[in-house]
C-alpha positions in Angstrom: 4.6 0.2 2.1 2.7 3.5 1.6 5.1 5.3 4.0 7.9 4.7 1.6 6.4 6.7 -1.3 3.4 8.7 -0.1 4.0 9.5 3.5 7.7 10.1 3.8 7.6 13.8 3.0 4.5 14.7 5.1 6.0 12.8 8.1 9.4 14.4 7.8 7.8 17.8 7.4 5.7 17.2 10.5 8.7 16.1 12.5 10.7 19.2 11.3 7.8 21.5 12.5 7.7 19.7 15.9 11.4 19.4 16.9 10.7 18.4 20.5 8.5 15.5 19.5 9.8 12.0 19.0 8.0 10.2 16.1 8.4 6.4 15.9 7.3 4.5 12.9 6.5 0.7 12.9 5.9 -1.2 9.7 3.4 -4.0 9.3 0.5 -5.3 7.3 -2.9 -3.6 7.7 -4.3 -6.4 10.0 -1.1 -6.2 12.2 -1.3 -2.4 12.4 -5.0 -2.6 13.4 -4.1 -5.0 16.2 -1.4 -2.6 17.4 -3.9 0.2 17.5 -6.6 -1.9 19.3 -4.0 -3.1 21.9 -2.9 0.5 22.6 0.7 -0.2 21.3 0.3 2.7 18.9 -2.1 5.5 18.9 -2.4 6.0 15.2 -2.2 3.5 12.3 -2.1 4.1 8.6 -3.7 1.1 6.8 -5.3 0.0 3.6 -9.1 0.5 4.1 -10.8 -2.7 3.2 -13.1 -3.8 6.0 -14.4 -1.8 8.8 -13.7 -2.8 12.4 -16.3 -1.5 14.9 -13.6 -0.9 17.5 -11.6 1.4 15.1 -12.3 4.9 13.9 -11.2 4.9 10.3 -10.7 8.0 8.2 -9.7 7.8 4.5 -6.7 10.0 3.7 -6.0 9.3 0.0 -7.0 7.0 -2.8 -4.3 5.4 -5.0 -5.1 3.5 -8.3 -3.3 0.2 -8.5 -1.5 -1.0 -11.6 0.4 -4.0 -12.8 4.2 -3.5 -12.6 6.2 -5.2 -15.3 9.6 -5.0 -16.8 9.9 -2.2 -19.4 10.2 -3.5 -22.9 8.3 -6.8 -22.1 5.3 -7.9 -24.2 3.1 -7.2 -21.1 4.3 -3.6 -21.1 2.7 -3.0 -24.5 -0.8 -4.0 -23.4 -3.3 -1.2 -22.7 -4.8 -3.2 -19.9 -3.6 -6.4 -18.3 -6.3 -9.1 -18.0 -6.4 -10.9 -14.6 -6.2 -14.3 -16.3 -2.9 -13.2 -18.0 -1.5 -11.6 -14.8 -2.3 -14.7 -12.7 -0.4 -16.9 -15.2 2.8 -15.0 -14.5 5.3 -15.6 -11.7 4.4 -13.0 -9.1 6.6 -10.8 -6.9 4.4 -9.9 -4.0 4.0 -8.5 -0.5 3.2 -11.1 2.2 -0.2 -11.9 3.5 -2.1 -9.0 5.2 -1.0 -6.4 2.7 -3.5 -5.0 0.3 -1.5 -5.9 -2.8 -1.4 -9.6 -1.7 -5.1 -9.5 -0.8 -5.9 -8.1 -4.3 -4.0 -11.0 -6.0 -5.4 -13.7 -3.7 -9.0 -12.2 -4.2 -8.7 -12.2 -8.0 -7.2 -15.7 -8.0 -9.9 -17.1 -5.8 -12.6 -15.6 -8.1 -11.0 -17.5 -11.0 -10.3 -20.7 -9.1 -6.6 -20.5 -9.6 -3.6 -20.5 -7.3 -1.3 -17.5 -7.6 2.3 -18.5 -8.5 4.4 -16.5 -5.9 8.0 -16.4 -7.1 9.2 -14.0 -4.4 7.6 -12.5 -1.3 9.0 -9.4 0.4 7.8 -6.4 2.4 10.6 -4.3 0.8 9.7 -2.1 -2.2 13.3 -2.1 -3.4 13.5 -5.9 -3.5 10.1 -6.1 -5.3 11.2 -3.5 -7.9 14.6 -5.3 -8.5 12.9 -8.6 -8.9 10.6 -7.3 -11.6 13.5 -5.5 -13.3 15.3 -8.8 -13.4 12.4 -10.5 -15.0 11.6 -12.8 -12.0 7.9 -11.9 -12.2 5.3 -9.1 -12.2 3.6 -7.3 -9.3 0.8 -4.9 -8.5 1.4 -1.6 -6.8 -0.2 1.9 -6.5 0.9 3.8 -9.6 2.4 6.5 -7.4 4.9 4.0 -6.0 6.4 3.3 -9.4 7.0 6.8 -10.6 10.6 7.5 -11.5 11.5 3.7 -11.3 13.8 2.9 -14.1 13.3 -0.1 -16.4 9.8 -0.7 -15.0 6.5 -0.1 -16.8 2.9 0.1 -15.4 -0.1 -1.4 -17.1 -3.7 -0.7 -16.1 -5.4 -3.7 -14.5 -8.4 -5.3 -16.3 -10.7 -4.0 -13.6 -9.7 -0.8 -11.8 -8.6 -1.3 -8.2 -8.0 1.6 -5.8 -6.0 1.4 -2.6 -7.7 3.7 0.0 -5.1 4.8 2.6 -6.7 5.5 5.9 -5.8 6.6 9.4 -7.2 4.4 12.2 -7.5 5.0 15.9 -9.3 3.3 18.8 -13.0 4.3 19.0 -13.8 6.2 22.2 -10.2 6.9 23.3 -9.0 10.5 23.3 -6.1 11.3 21.1 -2.9 12.9 22.5 -2.3 16.5 21.3 0.6 15.1 19.1 -1.7 12.6 17.4 -4.3 15.3 16.8 -1.7 17.6 15.2 -0.3 14.7 13.1 -3.7 13.8 11.8 -4.5 17.4 11.0 -1.1 17.6 9.2 -1.8 14.4 7.2 -5.3 15.7 6.2 -3.7 18.8 4.8 -0.8 17.0 3.1 -2.7 14.2 1.4 -5.6 14.3 -0.9 -8.4 11.9 -1.6 -8.3 12.9 -5.3 -5.4 10.6 -6.3 
């Protein structure tokens, strides 16, 4: 998910500056990506940092505040903050299990002893945005992802939540030169201040 709005430019710029290098991106949830890294299927993963895994070296790259995403003009869009009890009463348009946004909803629902009402589940940002525009439900997302999205509004969550985007690699395994250079490029392109 983060690749679509935060990493696209840095990755393309890296590829352009390394024309002989072949860059291959795979999409998955944080847990799936961590498994790929641990199995040696990929050398570098970009994940939502939630829990540390002792076999992984995890380096935070950027912090993104999460917000509720609602249809512009709706009564929810006029709220200064969206209480969790109100958000959890809405039909939800969410990412599948193992994505931070889904974990966030499931975690908040469990704290309140309610079951989230998932109206639509997708890994695709475009589908999620269209469903919210159509009034099928609300979602949560890093605020940066919603910039320049027409007919959508963001509302601060009742309790602030931050998605920490991190690079993960296998502990004790040397990085290829390409991975070292990509990590250095991402460190310079992304900022922890978001």
